[in-house]
C-alpha positions in Angstrom: 50.4 71.7 -14.3 48.1 68.7 -13.9 47.3 69.9 -10.4 46.6 73.4 -11.7 44.2 72.1 -14.3 42.3 70.1 -11.6 42.2 73.1 -9.2 40.8 75.4 -11.9 38.1 72.8 -12.6 37.2 72.4 -8.9 36.8 76.2 -8.6 34.6 76.3 -11.7 37.0 78.3 -13.8 36.5 76.0 -16.8 38.0 78.3 -19.5 41.2 78.6 -17.5 41.3 74.8 -17.0 41.0 74.2 -20.7 43.5 76.9 -21.5 46.2 75.3 -19.4 45.3 71.8 -20.7 45.8 73.1 -24.3 49.2 74.7 -23.3 50.2 71.4 -21.7 49.6 69.2 -24.7 52.7 69.9 -26.7 55.0 70.1 -23.6 54.5 66.9 -21.7 52.6 63.7 -21.5 49.3 64.1 -19.6 48.3 61.8 -16.7 45.1 59.8 -17.1 43.8 61.6 -13.9 43.9 64.9 -15.8 41.2 63.9 -18.4 38.2 63.8 -16.0 38.9 67.4 -15.0 39.2 68.6 -18.6 36.1 66.6 -19.6 34.1 68.1 -16.7 35.1 71.6 -18.0 33.8 70.7 -21.4 30.5 69.5 -19.9 30.1 72.8 -18.1 30.6 75.0 -21.2 27.6 76.1 -23.4 29.3 74.7 -26.6 30.6 71.2 -27.2 33.3 72.3 -29.6 36.1 71.7 -27.1 34.4 68.4 -26.1 34.6 67.1 -29.7 38.3 67.9 -29.9 38.9 66.2 -26.5 37.0 63.1 -27.8 39.3 62.9 -30.9 42.4 63.3 -28.8 41.3 60.4 -26.4 40.7 58.1 -29.4 44.1 59.0 -30.8 45.8 58.3 -27.5 43.9 55.0 -27.0 42.8 56.0 -23.5 39.2 54.9 -24.1 40.4 51.3 -24.6 42.1 51.1 -21.3 40.3 53.4 -18.9 36.6 52.9 -18.1 36.4 56.0 -15.9 37.4 58.3 -18.7 34.8 56.7 -21.0 32.2 57.3 -18.3 33.1 61.0 -18.0 33.0 61.4 -21.8 29.5 59.7 -21.8 28.4 62.0 -19.0 29.5 65.0 -21.1 27.4 64.0 -24.1 24.4 63.2 -21.8 24.7 66.6 -20.1 24.3 68.3 -23.5 21.5 65.9 -24.5 23.6 64.5 -27.4 22.2 61.0 -27.1 23.4 59.8 -30.5 27.0 60.6 -29.6 26.5 59.0 -26.2 25.5 55.7 -27.9 28.6 55.8 -30.0 30.9 56.4 -27.0 29.1 53.5 -25.2 29.8 51.2 -28.2 33.5 52.0 -28.0 33.8 51.4 -24.3 35.1 48.2 -22.8 33.2 46.3 -20.0 29.9 47.8 -20.9 26.2 46.7 -20.9 23.3 48.3 -22.7 21.4 48.3 -19.4 24.0 50.5 -17.8 23.8 52.9 -20.8 20.0 53.2 -20.6 20.1 53.6 -16.8 22.6 56.4 -17.1 20.6 58.1 -19.9 17.4 57.8 -17.9 19.1 59.2 -14.8 20.5 62.2 -16.6 17.2 62.9 -18.4 15.3 62.6 -15.1 17.7 64.9 -13.3 17.3 67.5 -16.1 13.5 67.1 -15.9 13.2 65.9 -19.6 10.2 63.7 -18.7 9.0 63.0 -22.2 12.5 61.7 -23.2 12.6 59.6 -20.0 9.5 57.7 -21.1 10.8 57.4 -24.7 14.1 55.9 -23.4 12.2 53.5 -21.1 10.0 52.4 -24.0 13.2 51.7 -26.1 14.5 49.6 -23.2 11.3 47.5 -23.2 11.5 47.1 -27.0 15.1 45.8 -26.7 14.2 43.5 -23.7 16.6 45.4 -21.4 15.8 45.5 -17.7 16.2 48.8 -15.9 17.4 49.1 -12.4 15.2 50.2 -9.5 16.3 53.8 -9.6 15.7 54.0 -13.3 12.1 52.7 -12.8 11.6 55.3 -10.1 12.7 58.1 -12.6 10.3 56.7 -15.2 7.4 56.6 -12.7 8.2 60.2 -11.6 8.2 61.3 -15.2 4.7 59.8 -15.7 3.5 61.5 -12.6 4.8 64.9 -13.7 3.3 64.5 -17.1 0.0 63.2 -15.5 -0.1 60.5 -18.2 -2.3 57.7 -16.8 -1.6 55.7 -20.0 2.2 55.8 -19.5 1.8 55.2 -15.8 -0.3 52.0 -16.2 2.2 50.8 -18.9 5.1 51.1 -16.3 2.9 49.6 -13.6 2.2 46.5 -15.9 6.0 46.2 -16.6 6.6 46.3 -12.8 4.0 43.6 -12.2 5.1 41.3 -15.0 8.8 41.4 -14.3 8.8 40.8 -10.5 9.5 44.3 -9.2 6.5 44.1 -6.8 8.8 43.2 -3.9 10.7 46.5 -4.4 9.1 48.8 -1.8 10.8 51.9 -3.4 9.1 51.3 -6.7 5.7 50.5 -5.2 5.8 53.7 -3.1 6.6 55.7 -6.3 3.5 54.1 -7.9 1.3 55.1 -5.0 2.5 58.7 -5.2 2.0 58.7 -9.0 -1.6 57.5 -8.9 -2.4 59.9 -6.0 -1.0 62.9 -7.9 -3.3 61.9 -10.9 -6.3 61.7 -8.6 -6.6 57.9 -9.1 -6.7 57.0 -5.4 -8.5 53.7 -6.2 -5.4 52.5 -8.1 -3.1 54.0 -5.4 -5.0 52.0 -2.7 -4.7 48.8 -4.8 -0.9 49.2 -5.0 -0.7 49.9 -1.3 -2.8 46.8 -0.5 -0.4 44.6 -2.6 2.7 45.7 -0.7 3.6 42.9 1.7 6.2 44.7 3.8 5.0 48.3 4.1 7.3 51.0 5.4 6.4 54.4 6.7 7.0 55.9 3.2 4.2 53.6 1.9 1.8 54.8 4.5 2.8 58.5 4.1 2.5 58.2 0.3 -1.2 57.1 0.5 -2.1 59.4 3.4 -0.6 62.4 1.6 -2.4 61.4 -1.5 -5.8 61.4 0.3 -4.9 64.7 2.0 -4.1 66.3 -1.4 -7.4 65.1 -2.7 -9.2 66.5 0.3 -10.5 63.2 1.6 -10.0 63.9 5.3 -12.0 60.9 6.5 -9.7 58.5 4.7 -6.6 60.3 6.0 -7.7 59.9 9.7 -8.8 56.2 9.1 -5.4 55.4 7.6 -3.7 57.1 10.5 -5.6 54.9 13.0 -4.5 51.8 11.1 -0.9 53.1 10.9 -0.9 53.5 14.7 -1.9 49.8 15.0 0.7 48.5 12.5 4.0 47.0 13.8 7.4 48.5 13.3 6.0 51.8 11.8 6.1 55.1 13.6 4.4 58.2 12.3 6.9 60.9 11.3 6.9 64.6 10.3 5.4 63.8 6.8 2.5 61.9 8.4 1.6 64.8 10.7 1.9 67.3 7.9 -0.7 65.4 5.9 -2.9 65.1 9.0 -2.8 68.8 9.8 -3.6 69.8 6.2 -6.8 67.6 6.5 -8.1 69.2 9.7 -11.5 70.8 9.3 -12.5 71.1 13.0 -10.3 73.1 15.4 -10.9 70.5 18.2 -9.2 67.8 16.2 -6.4 70.3 15.4 -5.8 71.1 19.0 -5.6 67.4 19.8 -2.9 66.9 17.1 -1.1 70.0 18.4 -1.1 68.6 21.9 0.2 65.2 20.7 3.1 66.8 18.8 4.1 68.7 21.9 4.0 65.5 24.0 6.2 63.5 21.5 8.6 66.4 21.1 8.0 67.2 17.4 6.5 70.7 17.9 9.9 72.3 17.5 10.0 71.1 13.9 9.8 74.2 11.6 7.6 72.5 9.0 5.2 71.2 11.6 5.1 74.5 13.5 4.1 76.3 10.2 1.5 73.6 9.4 -0.1 74.0 12.9 -0.2 77.8 12.3 -1.8 77.3 8.8 -4.3 74.9 10.3 -5.5 77.4 12.9 -5.7 80.1 10.3 -7.7 77.9 8.0 -10.1 77.0 10.9 -10.5 80.8 11.5 -9.0 80.6 15.1 -6.8 83.5 14.5 -6.2 83.9 18.3 -4.5 80.5 18.3 -2.8 81.1 15.0 -1.3 84.3 16.4 0.1 82.5 19.5 1.7 79.8 17.3 3.0 82.4 14.8 4.9 84.2 17.6 6.6 80.9 18.6 7.6 79.5 15.2 10.5 80.4 12.8 8.8 82.7 10.4 9.0 82.5 6.6 7.5 84.9 4.1 4.8 82.4 3.5 3.8 82.3 7.1 3.7 86.1 7.3 1.5 86.2 4.2 -0.8 83.6 5.5 -1.5 85.5 8.7 -2.0 88.8 6.8 -4.4 87.0 4.4 -6.3 85.3 7.3 -6.9 88.6 9.1 -7.9 90.4 5.9 -10.4 87.7 4.9 -12.0 87.9 8.4 -12.3 91.6 8.1 -9.7 92.5 10.8 -8.0 95.2 8.8 -6.1 96.8 11.7 -4.6 93.4 12.7 -3.6 92.6 9.0 -1.9 96.0 8.8 -0.1 95.5 12.1 1.3 92.1 11.0 2.4 93.6 7.7 4.2 96.4 9.4 5.9 94.0 11.8 7.1 92.0 8.8 8.7 95.1 7.3 10.8 95.5 10.5 12.2 92.0 10.2 15.7 91.8 8.6 16.0 89.9 5.3 12.2 89.8 5.0 10.9 91.5 1.8 7.2 91.6 0.9 6.2 90.0 -2.4 3.2 90.4 -4.7 1.1 88.2 -2.4 1.9 90.4 0.6 0.9 93.6 -1.3 -2.3 92.1 -2.7 -3.4 91.1 0.8 -2.5 94.2 2.8 -3.8 96.7 0.2 -7.5 95.9 0.9 -6.8 96.2 4.7 -5.3 99.7 4.2 -8.2 100.6 1.9 -10.7 99.5 4.6 -8.9 101.8 7.1 -8.9 104.6 4.5 -5.2 105.0 4.7 -4.5 106.5 1.3 -0.9 107.5 2.1 0.1 103.9 2.9 -1.6 102.7 -0.3 0.5 105.2 -2.3 3.6 104.0 -0.4 3.0 100.4 -1.3 2.3 101.4 -4.9 5.7 103.1 -5.1 7.3 99.9 -3.6 5.6 97.8 -6.3 7.0 100.1 -9.0 10.5 100.0 -7.3 10.4 96.2 -7.2 9.6 96.1 -11.0 6.5 94.0 -10.6 4.8 93.5 -14.0 1.3 94.9 -13.5 0.1 93.6 -16.9 0.7 90.0 -15.8 -0.1 90.2 -12.1 -3.9 90.6 -12.4 -4.6 90.0 -8.7 -2.2 92.8 -7.6 -3.4 95.2 -10.3 -7.0 94.7 -9.2 -6.1 95.1 -5.5 -4.4 98.5 -6.2 -7.3 99.8 -8.4 -9.8 98.6 -5.7 -7.8 100.2 -2.9 -7.6 103.6 -4.5 -11.4 103.3 -5.3 -12.2 102.5 -1.6 -10.3 105.6 -0.6 -12.4 107.7 -3.1 -9.3 108.5 -5.2 -11.0 107.7 -8.5 -8.5 109.7 -10.5 -5.6 107.5 -9.2 -7.5 104.4 -10.2 -8.2 105.8 -13.6 -4.5 106.8 -14.1 -3.4 103.4 -13.0 -5.8 101.8 -15.5 -4.4 104.0 -18.3 -0.9 102.8 -17.4 -1.7 99.2 -18.1 -0.5 98.6 -21.7 -3.0 95.8 -22.5 -5.9 96.0 -20.0 -7.7 92.7 -19.8 -11.1 91.7 -18.5 -10.0 91.7 -14.9 -8.7 95.3 -15.2 -11.9 96.5 -16.7 -13.9 94.8 -14.0 -11.8 96.4 -11.3 -12.4 99.9 -12.8 -16.2 99.3 -13.0 -16.2 98.3 -9.3 -14.3 101.4 -8.4 -16.9 103.6 -10.2 -19.7 101.6 -8.4 -18.1 102.2 -5.0 -17.9 105.9 -5.7 -21.4 106.3 -7.2 -20.1 107.2 -10.7 -22.5 104.9 -12.4 -22.4 106.7 -15.7 -18.7 106.0 -15.9 -19.4 102.3 -15.2 -21.8 102.1 -18.1 -19.3 103.9 -20.3 -16.5 101.4 -19.4 -18.9 98.5 -20.1 -19.7 100.0 -23.5 -16.0 100.4 -24.2 -15.6 96.7 -23.5 -18.3 95.7 -25.9 -17.1 98.0 -28.7 -13.4 97.1 -28.1 -14.3 93.4 -28.2 -12.8 92.8 -24.7 -14.0 89.5 -23.3 -17.0 90.1 -21.0 -17.3 87.5 -18.1 -19.6 86.7 -15.3 -17.8 89.2 -13.0 -18.4 92.0 -15.5 -22.1 91.2 -15.7 -22.5 91.1 -11.9 -20.7 94.5 -11.6 -22.8 96.1 -14.3 -26.1 94.8 -12.7 -24.9 96.3 -9.4 -24.5 99.6 -11.3 -28.0 99.5 -12.6 -29.4 98.5 -9.2 -27.6 101.3 -7.3 -29.0 104.0 -9.5 -32.4 102.3 -10.2 -31.6 102.2 -14.0 -34.4 99.8 -14.9 -34.4 100.5 -18.6 -30.6 99.9 -18.9 -31.0 96.9 -16.6 -33.6 95.4 -19.0 -31.3 95.9 -21.9 -28.3 94.3 -20.2 -30.6 91.4 -19.1 -31.3 90.8 -22.8 -27.6 91.0 -23.6 -27.0 88.4 -20.9 -29.6 86.1 -22.3 -28.2 86.3 -25.8 -24.7 85.6 -24.6 -25.7 82.8 -22.2 -24.7 84.5 -18.9 -28.1 84.1 -17.3 -27.5 80.4 -16.8 -24.7 81.2 -14.4 -25.9 81.3 -10.8 -23.8 84.3 -9.8 -25.2 86.4 -12.6 -28.8 85.2 -11.9 -28.5 86.3 -8.3 -27.1 89.7 -9.4 -30.0 90.1 -11.8 -32.6 89.4 -9.1 -30.9 91.9 -6.8 -30.9 94.6 -9.6 -34.7 94.1 -10.2 -35.4 94.2 -6.5 -33.3 97.4 -6.0 -35.2 99.0 -9.0 -38.5 98.1 -7.2 -39.5 95.8 -10.0 -40.5 92.8 -7.9 -42.6 91.1 -10.6 -39.5 90.8 -12.9 -37.4 89.5 -10.0 -40.1 86.9 -9.3 -40.4 85.9 -12.9 -36.7 85.3 -13.3 -36.5 83.5 -9.9 -39.2 81.1 -11.0 -37.4 80.4 -14.3 -34.1 79.5 -12.6 -33.0 75.9 -12.9 -30.6 76.1 -10.0 -30.6 78.4 -7.0 -28.6 78.6 -3.7 -28.9 80.3 -0.3 -27.7 83.5 -1.9 -30.7 83.5 -4.3 -33.1 83.2 -1.4 -31.3 85.7 0.7 -31.5 88.2 -2.2 -35.3 87.7 -2.5 -35.8 88.0 1.2 -33.9 91.3 1.4 -35.8 92.6 -1.6 -39.2 91.7 -0.1 -38.3 93.2 3.3 -37.0 96.4 1.7 -40.2 96.8 -0.4 -42.4 96.2 2.6 -43.7 92.8 1.4 -43.2 91.3 4.9 -45.4 88.3 4.4 -43.6 87.2 1.3 -40.2 87.7 3.0 -41.3 85.5 5.9 -42.6 82.8 3.5 -39.2 82.7 1.8 -37.4 82.7 5.2 -39.5 79.7 6.2 -38.5 77.9 3.0 -34.8 78.6 3.7 -35.2 77.1 7.2 -36.6 73.9 5.6 -34.3 73.6 2.5 -31.1 75.3 3.7 -29.4 76.2 6.9 -29.9 80.0 7.3 -26.5 81.7 7.3 -25.3 85.0 8.6 -26.2 86.7 5.3 -29.8 85.5 5.7 -30.0 87.1 9.2 -28.3 90.3 7.9 -30.8 90.5 5.1 -33.7 90.2 7.5 -32.3 92.8 9.9 -31.5 95.3 7.1 -34.9 94.6 5.6 -36.6 95.3 8.9 -34.8 98.7 9.1 -35.8 99.5 5.5 -39.4 98.7 6.3 -39.1 100.5 9.6 -40.5 97.5 11.4 -39.5 97.4 15.1 -41.6 94.3 15.8 -39.9 92.3 13.1 -36.5 93.5 14.2 -37.2 92.2 17.7 -38.5 88.9 16.2 -35.3 88.3 14.3 -33.3 89.3 17.3 -35.0 86.5 19.2 -34.2 84.1 16.3 -30.5 85.1 16.5 -30.5 84.2 20.2 -32.2 80.9 19.5 -29.5 79.9 16.9 -26.7 81.1 19.1 -25.5 83.6 16.6 -25.3 86.5 19.0 -21.5 85.8 19.4 -20.8 86.6 15.7 -19.2 90.0 15.4 -20.7 90.8 12.0 -24.3 89.9 13.0 -24.0 91.9 16.3 -22.7 94.9 14.4 -25.7 94.8 12.1 -28.1 94.4 15.0 -26.6 97.4 16.9 -26.9 99.5 13.7 -30.4 98.3 13.1 -31.7 99.3 16.5 -30.0 102.7 16.2 -31.6 103.3 12.8 -35.1 102.7 14.2 -34.4 105.0 17.1 -33.8 102.5 19.9 -30.4 103.8 21.0 -30.7 102.2 24.5 -30.9 98.8 22.9 -27.9 99.5 20.7 -26.0 100.7 23.8 -26.8 97.5 25.7 -25.8 95.2 22.9 -22.5 97.1 22.4 -21.7 96.9 26.1 -21.9 93.1 26.1 -18.7 91.3 26.9 -19.5 88.0 25.2 -18.8 89.0 21.7 -15.6 90.4 20.1 -15.9 94.0 19.2 -13.9 95.1 16.1 -13.2 98.4 14.5 -16.6 98.3 12.7 -18.4 97.9 16.1 -16.9 101.1 17.4 -17.6 103.0 14.2 -21.3 101.8 14.2 -21.8 102.9 17.8 -20.3 106.3 17.2 -22.6 106.8 14.2 -25.5 105.4 16.3 -25.1 108.1 18.9 -24.8 110.8 16.3 -28.0 109.8 14.3 -29.9 109.8 17.6 -28.8 113.3 18.6 -26.2 112.2 21.2 -23.1 113.8 19.7 -21.4 114.3 23.0 -21.7 110.5 23.6 -20.0 109.9 20.1 -17.1 112.1 21.2 -16.7 110.2 24.5 -16.9 106.9 22.7 -14.2 108.0 20.3 -11.9 108.7 23.2 -12.7 105.3 24.8 -12.1 103.5 21.4 -8.5 104.9 21.4 -8.0 103.9 25.0 -8.9 100.3 24.0 -6.1 100.3 21.4 -8.1 100.9 18.2 -6.8 103.4 15.6 -9.6 105.5 14.1 -10.0 105.1 10.3 -11.7 107.2 7.6 -15.1 105.7 8.5 -14.7 106.5 12.2 -14.2 110.2 11.3 -17.1 110.2 8.9 -19.4 109.0 11.7 -17.8 111.4 14.2 -18.0 114.5 11.9 -21.6 113.6 11.0 -22.5 113.3 14.7 -20.9 116.7 15.4 -22.7 118.3 12.5 -26.1 117.0 13.4 -25.7 118.0 17.1 -24.2 121.4 16.5 -20.8 120.5 18.0 -18.9 122.9 15.7 -15.7 123.3 17.8 -15.4 119.6 18.5 -16.0 118.8 14.8 -13.3 121.2 13.6 -10.8 119.6 16.1 -11.6 116.1 14.9 -11.2 117.2 11.3 -7.8 118.7 12.1 -6.8 115.6 14.1 -7.8 113.3 11.2 -5.5 115.2 8.8 -2.5 116.0 11.0 -2.2 113.0 13.4 -3.7 110.1 11.4 -2.8 111.3 7.9 -6.2 110.5 6.5 -7.0 112.4 3.3 -10.4 114.0 3.5 -13.0 112.3 1.3 -16.2 113.8 -0.1 -18.1 112.4 2.9 -15.7 114.2 5.3 -15.9 117.5 3.4 -19.7 117.3 3.1 -20.0 116.8 6.9 -17.6 119.8 7.5 -19.6 122.0 5.1 -22.9 121.0 6.6 -21.4 121.7 10.1 -19.9 125.1 9.2 -23.1 126.0 7.3 -25.1 125.5 10.5 -22.7 127.9 12.2 -22.8 130.4 9.3 -19.1 129.9 8.8 -19.1 129.2 5.1 -16.0 131.2 4.3 -14.0 128.9 6.5 -15.6 125.9 4.7 -14.5 127.3 1.3 -11.0 128.0 2.6 -10.7 124.4 3.6 -11.3 123.3 0.0 -9.1 125.9 -1.8 -6.0 123.7 -1.7 -7.9 120.4 -2.2 -9.6 118.6 -5.0 -12.8 120.2 -6.1 -15.6 117.6 -6.4 -19.0 118.5 -7.7 -21.0 116.9 -4.9 -18.9 118.8 -2.2 -19.2 122.1 -4.1 -22.9 121.4 -4.5 -23.4 120.9 -0.8 -21.5 124.1 -0.2 -23.7 126.0 -2.6 -26.8 124.6 -1.0 -25.5 125.7 2.4 -24.8 129.2 1.0 -28.4 129.3 -0.3 -29.7 128.4 3.2 -27.5 131.0 4.9 -27.9 133.6 2.1 -24.1 133.9 2.0 -23.7 135.7 -1.3 -19.9 136.2 -1.2 -19.0 132.5 -1.1 -22.1 131.3 -2.9 -21.4 133.2 -6.1 -17.8 132.0 -6.3 -18.8 128.4 -5.7 -21.8 128.6 -8.0 -19.8 130.0 -10.9 -17.2 127.3 -10.4 -19.9 124.6 -10.5 -21.3 126.0 -13.7 -17.9 125.9 -15.3 -17.6 122.3 -14.4 -21.1 121.3 -15.5 -22.8 124.0 -17.6 -25.8 121.9 -18.4 -26.9 121.2 -14.8 -30.4 122.3 -14.0 -29.8 121.8 -10.2 -26.8 124.1 -10.0 -28.4 126.8 -12.1 -31.5 126.6 -10.0 -29.5 126.9 -6.7 -27.5 129.9 -7.9 -30.7 131.5 -9.3 -32.4 131.1 -5.9 -29.3 132.5 -4.1 -29.4 135.6 -6.3 -33.2 135.9 -5.7 -32.8 135.7 -1.9 -30.2 138.6 -2.1 -32.3 140.6 -4.5 -29.7 140.6 -7.3 -32.3 140.9 -10.0 -29.9 141.3 -13.0 -28.1 138.1 -12.1 -31.4 136.3 -11.6 -32.5 137.4 -15.1 -29.1 136.2 -16.5 -29.6 132.8 -15.1 -33.3 132.6 -16.1 -32.3 133.6 -19.7 -30.3 130.3 -19.9 -33.5 128.4 -19.1 -35.4 130.3 -21.7 -32.7 129.7 -24.4 -33.2 126.0 -23.8 -29.5 125.4 -22.9 -30.5 123.9 -19.5 -33.6 121.7 -19.3 -35.2 120.3 -16.2 -35.4 116.5 -16.4 -39.0 115.3 -16.7 -40.3 113.2 -13.9 -41.8 109.8 -14.7 -43.9 107.2 -13.0 -44.0 103.5 -13.4 -47.7 103.5 -12.4 -50.1 103.0 -15.2 -53.5 104.6 -15.2 
């Protein structure tokens, strides 16, 4: 029976163990060796009722007076349940005891259970009673101070260590270094390190890791050099992990990588992952990919590579890595995986995959209310794919939408030119007393800038001033951008001159605004200042290039191209893409072709999309079609933007048959849902071929959007297609009965087909005042 009780305890069947113990009591005398098993069972139960009964039985039997081990097990039982008063009583009843042992045991149990505040209280009681803790207890106390980030308690323990001769204990001194480093007090950590006479590798690692965690890379590498010179200490895995986390230049990283291969540590899983993370952080994704394929992969490493590709704008690569991860056994994506791959799928216009991930998120039971990052990513992804209704539905499903949720919805409306909706959401936030933050203000200024809503922008400017948002640099930059987009340069200048702090973004915004408005001399003056005060970045160059296009200045575009060559920025993909697009927009397609054909910069998906569009806008639709084929041969998968560029090219160049084939290919092979841009291109293309009935048939089973129907009605007016035009026009008037534009288009269509009764019916609506033409206005004063 004794053996049976022990076996039940060992197999964690504690109720069975106590049941047989109870059955055994009246029958036979228990062996002393049985008590530890039964006490362990009591410790593992949620209630101490059985433990109290056992304690009484042990006192009755007199076991505590003769067996120290049983007393220790009873003490452990009370400590496990954090019954410290009863633990003290047991300790008083035990033979061969010392108060130091009791406190050491209490501190150990508390530290193991992460009751850090109680650890410090127990230590303070020890000091009060003049009891000396052992080395391991002191380490528990130091760790408790570290986790509570209590510098006051930490220095109290440090003083105790110094005054009581523990400075020769390397274990304690190493713990103090780690504690101070975690608190950010590297000056105190360095002093402790300097006072250690016999430093071991843990001492060096503790300080090196501390500097690495506080992003002081210079100190990390200085200490590593001193470590290499020290006797009897050899850098280990922990040392190199700290070094790799501090790498800022890829050349240093490759040196460490080579050294690890030489000394045979490259096969270590932790170091392999750290090397991969280092290359991803240094934006050498080609190296990161090579290392990634060689290391043992964890979910973190998969997520890191997906995130790195996403941040660099390589959507296709991010998606490829995510889909590879799904094929791995025992590898399930988490919220971080979803939040990083959703923007990549959105950039590729792959709505079906976004819906698939959304369903996976629901299946996994992720709490959308709490996971703000993921919720925002889904809203944004649907918005980028022009599925505004899905974004709106998702927003309504959030039980308690917060500021981030509202901000995401405003951004979706901005992306889809539904600025009125953005303003309504902003108004709801104000009326509903939802906290408005800087991101909200930036988004709403973007709304005003997109639509040139100067009056509303002025009102929101005043709101920002009253609520103190204008003092934030990000809001100030957005405000300048809004005024520049609205053509109100003087207001932008006034605010710019009033800013206490500005950055490179501020100057870039002013430069772009001046270039777009045709104020080239002011733009060059600001650019000269940027060269003196800041280092011009890629956004500065992009602002100049886009401004040159907006002002239709070929000479300035060539000037800035020369500057790009001078700075050696002609290898950057983003800048080269903008340069190719800029030359195409001013009609220099040969220059665009030459730049695109260069082999010394990495072309991405955007590069191909831009060049396809460039041929189309310059009347070379057949070249767009050839380039589309070549793009696929080079391993690129066309996305929604590719087909927009391609359909637009076919429409402008009258390639009706090719355009229809591409549209069918987009839907059937690549599963891309047609957006308003795609449908508008098709309508325009079929309108040129006088095939409007086919255009209307395409839309019958789709979602009717006013802009698309409006384009179809306009095409019917131009082609005098009465049959389709009347159906579309009536549907539009049902959707927006007060629209002057749609009434006017339908009236003109009837007029062209000499349907006088219908013309009079439409005109009567104007006369009744139900539809009023918006008055024009001018900002020029007489």
